[in-house]
Residue, then its C-alpha position, 0 to 999 in steps of 0.5 A: m521684457t515687451g511682451l510675455t504671454a503667460i499660457v494656462p491650461c486648465y481641466n477641472e481647475g474653478e477652485q483655482v482660477d482665481v486664486a491663479y490669476r491674483s498671481v500670476c499678474a501680480a509676478l507679471g503683469g507689470i512685463d510691458g504687452f503683458e497678457l495671460l491665455f487659459v486653455d480651458d481645456g473641456s471642463r465641466d464645474d465653473t471653470l470656463a466660467r471663471i475665466k470669462a468673468l474676469a476677463e470681462t473685467d481684465t482685457r488682459v485675460r483672452y480665453i480659448s474652450f475646447a469643445r472636450n478635454f482634448g488633454l494637457v497636449a492639444a491645451v499647449t499645442a492649441g496655448f503655443r499656437y495662439a499666443s500673440r506675445p514674444w515669450s511665452v510662458q507654460l504655467d499650472a493652474d495649480l500653482q505647483f510651480p509659484a509664478e515669481e519662480t519665472w523672473a529666474l527663467l526670464d532672466t537666464a533667457a535674456q542670455g540668449y536661450d530660446v527654452v529655459f526649462g525649471v528643474r525642481r529644487d524640492r519635489q513635493d509629488s508621490w514619490l511615483r511620480r519623483i521615482g519615474a519621471a528621474g528614473t526614465h530621465s535618466v534611461a532616455r539620457k544614459l542607455l537609449g542616447i535621448e537628448v533631453p533635459q535631465g529632470a525639465s518639467s511644463f515650467r518653462v518660457v519660450r520664444t513663442a516662435v520657437g514654441r510653435t514650430i516644436v508643437d507643431l512638429p508632424t509627430g503626435n509624440s506628445h515630450f516637448v523637453a524632447k523635441a526642443p533638442q531634436i528642433g537644435a533650439r538653445y535650451t537650458t534648466v533653471p532651478v526653480a522652487h515646487a511647492p505642494r499642490t493646496a486645491g484640486t487633485s493631481k490629474f496624473r494617473f499611473g497608465r498616465l505615467a506610463g504611457d508618457a515614458f512609453e512614447l520618450l523612450f521608444g519615441f525617440s530612440w531605435r534602440p529598445l527595439n533591438v534590443l528588443y530584437g535581439t532577446a526575441a533571436v537569442v530566446f527563439a535560438l533557446a526554444a530551437v536547441l530545447s526542442l532537438l533535445g527533446a526530441f532526443g529525449v535529454v530534455s522533458g516533456t515539461a522543461l519543453l512544455i515551459a519553453a513553448l509557453l515562455t517564447s509564446a510569451l514573448g511572441m505576444a509582448s514583443t508583437a503589441l511593443v512592436g505594434r505600439y512603437l511603429h503607432r508612435r514612430m510611423l502612424d501618428v507621423r503626419p499633421r492632424r487636428i488634435y482639439y476644437i474649440r467651441e468658443a474663444n474671447f478672440p479671433v482664431s482659426d476656422e479650422d479649430r473651430l469647432d464650427r468651422g467658422a459657420s454663422t450662428v445667426p439661424p436662416p429666416v424663416r421662409r413661410p409657404t405663400l398662398e395663391v389664391a385663384s383670380 
């Protein structure tokens, strides 16, 4: 390897910053041109202060600090945009993916791949996350025809130029694992170790998991919408038949009321799903600024800065002059 950027997004990971630094540098610091890029996602603890302390003593440490918490997708996007080495590895500050496992991904990338995803051999997460992730990927691949590497994780080695292409796609969809096949990137997967979290708390919640699943299943295939249309057509047809039977007294008023309520519920649910679907598929398909940088220890684009690169030096104070009558 002749140049690797280790991208480490952080949000309230003060307890882990020094641990992650030591672990990543011990495993990868021998690579020529190695750099460690921390992306502070608007942390409210001492994460940024700890990162700054490391940067003062190690020139390989670079950092970006967001103006507020913009989310993991924004942090990853900024990481790939500002990685300065030919290859990048995305690591979590919690070190559930041991940094030394990066070498297995690098060895495989050397065979001609653009992206190498790590797949957890023995996943150390809650049963909800394990079942949810496996089920979502299986449905995406087998039922919806979405090309997504089964079990692919956020631990990945990426050709940096290809990573920039993926994160700069004009869409708000966050699924790197589905975007890579879309653009034709050569990818594969490698089994890697996975360790339990030793400090801090997981940032994943049920709402986020459900949102990620929705984005994957509805953001890369028309089939869910087609199924929804077909189901709605069948239900409305049955409702029409029941209405006719009710008009002739064959079906009771209670049955008609239940049918009407079910039809209304389906209609409202369909409207909500279609609205969300269109938002993801159409309204978000445009370039947008998804983060703003408050500070960094290297030059960043003025468009990415909260102050748009304005000078921080206050203007000179102009004191009024008094005219003295002659």
